[in-house]
C-alpha positions as CSV (number, residue, x, y, z in Angstrom):
1,X,-14.2,-25.4,-70.8
2,X,-16.6,-23.2,-72.3
3,X,-16.0,-19.6,-71.1
4,X,-19.3,-17.3,-71.2
5,X,-20.0,-13.8,-70.8
6,X,-23.5,-12.7,-69.9
7,X,-25.2,-9.4,-71.0
8,X,-28.5,-8.4,-69.5
9,X,-29.8,-5.2,-67.8
10,X,-31.3,-7.2,-65.1
11,X,-28.9,-8.2,-62.3
12,X,-31.4,-10.9,-60.9
13,X,-31.9,-12.3,-64.6
14,X,-28.0,-12.6,-64.8
15,X,-28.0,-14.2,-61.5
16,X,-30.3,-16.8,-62.5
17,X,-28.6,-17.7,-65.7
18,X,-25.2,-17.7,-63.9
19,X,-26.7,-20.2,-61.4
20,X,-28.0,-22.3,-64.1
21,X,-25.0,-22.5,-65.9
22,X,-23.0,-22.9,-62.7
23,X,-24.6,-26.5,-62.5
24,X,-22.7,-27.5,-65.7
25,X,-19.2,-28.5,-65.3
26,X,-17.9,-27.7,-68.6
27,X,-19.2,-24.2,-68.6
28,X,-17.9,-21.1,-66.9
29,X,-19.1,-17.6,-66.7
30,X,-16.0,-15.4,-67.0
31,X,-17.8,-11.9,-67.1
32,X,-21.1,-9.9,-67.0
33,X,-22.5,-6.7,-68.3
34,X,-25.6,-4.7,-68.0
35,X,-25.5,-2.6,-71.2
36,X,-23.9,-2.5,-74.8
37,X,-21.3,0.0,-73.4
38,X,-20.3,-2.3,-70.6
39,X,-20.3,-5.3,-72.8
40,X,-17.9,-3.8,-75.4
41,X,-15.5,-2.6,-72.6
42,X,-15.7,-6.4,-71.1
43,X,-15.0,-8.2,-74.3
44,X,-11.9,-5.9,-75.0
45,X,-10.3,-7.5,-71.9
46,X,-11.9,-10.7,-71.4
47,X,-12.0,-13.6,-73.9
48,X,-15.0,-15.8,-74.2
49,X,-16.5,-18.6,-76.4
50,X,-19.9,-17.8,-76.3
51,X,-22.0,-14.4,-75.3
52,X,-25.3,-15.1,-73.9
53,X,-27.0,-12.0,-74.8
54,X,-30.5,-10.3,-74.2
55,X,-32.2,-8.3,-76.8
56,X,-33.9,-5.7,-74.6
57,X,-30.9,-3.6,-73.4
58,X,-30.9,0.2,-72.5
59,X,-29.6,2.3,-75.1
60,X,-28.1,0.2,-78.0
61,X,-30.3,-3.0,-78.4
62,X,-28.9,-6.7,-78.3
63,X,-29.5,-6.7,-81.9
64,X,-27.1,-3.8,-82.4
65,X,-24.5,-5.7,-80.5
66,X,-25.1,-8.6,-82.9
67,X,-24.8,-6.6,-86.0
68,X,-21.7,-5.0,-84.6
69,X,-20.0,-8.2,-84.0
70,X,-20.9,-9.7,-87.2
71,X,-19.4,-6.6,-89.2
72,X,-16.3,-7.1,-87.1
73,X,-16.1,-10.6,-88.0
74,X,-16.0,-11.8,-84.3
75,X,-15.4,-15.3,-83.7
76,X,-17.7,-15.3,-80.6
77,X,-20.8,-17.2,-80.7
78,X,-23.9,-15.6,-79.7
79,X,-26.7,-17.0,-77.9
80,X,-29.7,-14.7,-77.7
81,X,-31.8,-15.3,-74.5
82,X,-35.0,-13.1,-74.5
83,X,-38.1,-12.4,-72.9
84,X,-39.8,-11.9,-76.4
85,X,-41.7,-15.1,-77.9
86,X,-39.7,-16.6,-80.6
87,X,-41.9,-15.5,-83.3
88,X,-41.2,-12.0,-82.6
89,X,-37.2,-11.8,-82.7
90,X,-35.8,-15.3,-83.5
91,X,-35.5,-14.8,-87.3
92,X,-34.2,-11.4,-86.9
93,X,-31.5,-12.6,-84.3
94,X,-30.3,-15.5,-86.6
95,X,-30.3,-13.2,-89.6
96,X,-28.0,-10.8,-87.6
97,X,-25.6,-13.4,-86.8
98,X,-27.0,-15.3,-83.6
99,X,-26.2,-19.0,-83.2
100,X,-29.2,-19.6,-81.4
101,X,-32.3,-18.1,-79.6
102,X,-33.7,-19.2,-76.3
103,X,-36.7,-17.8,-74.5
104,X,-36.3,-16.9,-70.7
105,X,-39.4,-18.6,-69.6
106,X,-38.1,-22.0,-70.9
107,X,-36.6,-25.1,-69.2
108,X,-33.1,-23.9,-67.6
109,X,-31.5,-27.2,-69.1
110,X,-32.4,-26.0,-72.6
111,X,-30.0,-23.1,-71.8
112,X,-27.4,-25.3,-70.8
113,X,-27.9,-27.5,-74.1
114,X,-27.8,-24.4,-76.2
115,X,-24.6,-23.0,-74.9
116,X,-23.0,-26.4,-75.7
117,X,-24.4,-26.5,-79.2
118,X,-23.4,-22.9,-80.3
119,X,-19.8,-23.3,-78.6
120,X,-19.3,-26.2,-81.0
121,X,-20.2,-23.6,-83.8
122,X,-23.6,-25.2,-84.4
123,X,-27.0,-23.5,-84.5
124,X,-29.4,-24.1,-81.7
125,X,-32.9,-23.7,-82.8
126,X,-36.1,-25.0,-81.2
127,X,-38.6,-27.0,-83.2
128,X,-40.8,-23.7,-83.5
129,X,-37.9,-21.8,-84.6
130,X,-37.0,-24.6,-87.4
131,X,-40.7,-24.4,-88.6
132,X,-40.7,-20.7,-88.9
133,X,-37.2,-20.9,-90.7
134,X,-38.9,-23.3,-93.3
135,X,-41.8,-21.2,-93.8
136,X,-39.8,-18.0,-94.4
137,X,-37.9,-19.8,-97.1
138,X,-40.8,-21.6,-98.9
139,X,-43.3,-18.4,-98.6
140,X,-41.4,-15.3,-98.4
141,X,-44.4,-13.5,-100.2
142,X,-46.6,-14.0,-97.0
143,X,-44.2,-11.5,-95.0
144,X,-46.5,-9.7,-92.3
145,X,-46.0,-5.8,-92.7
146,X,-44.4,-5.8,-89.1
147,X,-41.6,-7.9,-90.2
148,X,-40.5,-5.4,-92.6
149,X,-39.8,-2.8,-89.7
150,X,-36.4,-2.2,-88.6
151,X,-35.2,-3.7,-85.2
152,X,-35.6,-0.5,-83.5
153,X,-38.8,0.1,-85.2
154,X,-40.3,-3.1,-84.0
155,X,-39.0,-2.5,-80.6
156,X,-40.8,0.9,-80.5
157,X,-44.1,-0.9,-81.8
158,X,-43.9,-3.6,-78.7
159,X,-43.4,-1.0,-76.2
160,X,-46.1,1.2,-77.3
161,X,-48.6,-1.8,-77.6
162,X,-47.4,-2.9,-74.2
163,X,-48.9,0.4,-72.7
164,X,-45.8,2.5,-72.3
165,X,-45.4,6.1,-73.0
166,X,-43.2,7.8,-75.3
167,X,-41.2,9.3,-72.6
168,X,-41.0,5.9,-70.9
169,X,-39.7,4.4,-74.0
170,X,-37.2,7.2,-74.4
171,X,-35.7,6.7,-71.1
172,X,-35.7,2.8,-71.5
173,X,-33.7,3.0,-74.8
174,X,-31.7,6.0,-73.9
175,X,-33.1,8.0,-76.7
176,X,-34.5,11.4,-76.9
177,X,-38.4,11.7,-77.1
178,X,-38.1,13.3,-80.5
179,X,-36.3,10.4,-81.8
180,X,-38.7,7.8,-80.3
181,X,-41.5,9.9,-82.1
182,X,-39.7,9.5,-85.3
183,X,-39.8,5.6,-84.8
184,X,-43.4,5.8,-83.9
185,X,-44.4,7.9,-87.0
186,X,-42.5,5.5,-89.3
187,X,-44.3,2.4,-87.7
188,X,-47.6,4.0,-88.1
189,X,-46.6,4.7,-91.7
190,X,-45.2,1.5,-92.5
191,X,-48.2,-0.4,-91.2
192,X,-50.8,2.2,-92.5
193,X,-52.2,2.9,-88.9
194,X,-53.5,6.2,-87.6
195,X,-52.6,6.0,-83.9
196,X,-51.4,4.0,-80.9
197,X,-54.9,2.5,-80.4
198,X,-54.8,0.9,-83.9
199,X,-51.3,0.0,-83.4
200,X,-52.1,-1.9,-80.1
201,X,-54.8,-3.6,-82.0
202,X,-52.5,-4.6,-84.8
203,X,-50.1,-6.0,-82.3
204,X,-52.8,-8.1,-80.4
205,X,-54.2,-9.3,-83.6
206,X,-50.7,-10.6,-84.9
207,X,-49.8,-12.3,-81.5
208,X,-47.0,-9.6,-80.7
209,X,-48.3,-8.8,-77.3
210,X,-50.9,-10.5,-75.0
211,X,-54.6,-9.1,-74.8
């Protein structure tokens, strides 16, 4: 039996994932968490084989959790399930220690297959991710400027480009507005942009958000 913990800040999303996995006789959900703090507390008392993890959590992100588990040498296999398109976060997640990356909008059966795959200690990647991995290995010099941003900087970029105000971002990430302003300033500097309008145009041109 594959024992799974779910971590997503939306209860409805967790329910959907739980219901999908419930159809598999060899998978059992043993716990759920809505943020990083709940996840860490749960993992201290509830062993599992696979952690199904969202990236966009309040406060410390799913990528923060990945880095922490990797630094601790945790044997838990992490499958990232995110709303973000694969080209935005898949490579980052895999480099941070994830065993697989699945988009929330995909076929539910892909999720079941991915959980089974990572539980066996194998990586789960879609054909699109496999192609990106090949390209990142064969053409590292073509890396886009935004790929050099830190995880939190990229998260800030995406939220600003999606129309969120700094105060909204600060509340969502459980950070101070001043800290979010610092991340915004770093993004603008690294991408050589002047303001939020240019940042949004950059994000659209690079396929980071929809038009």
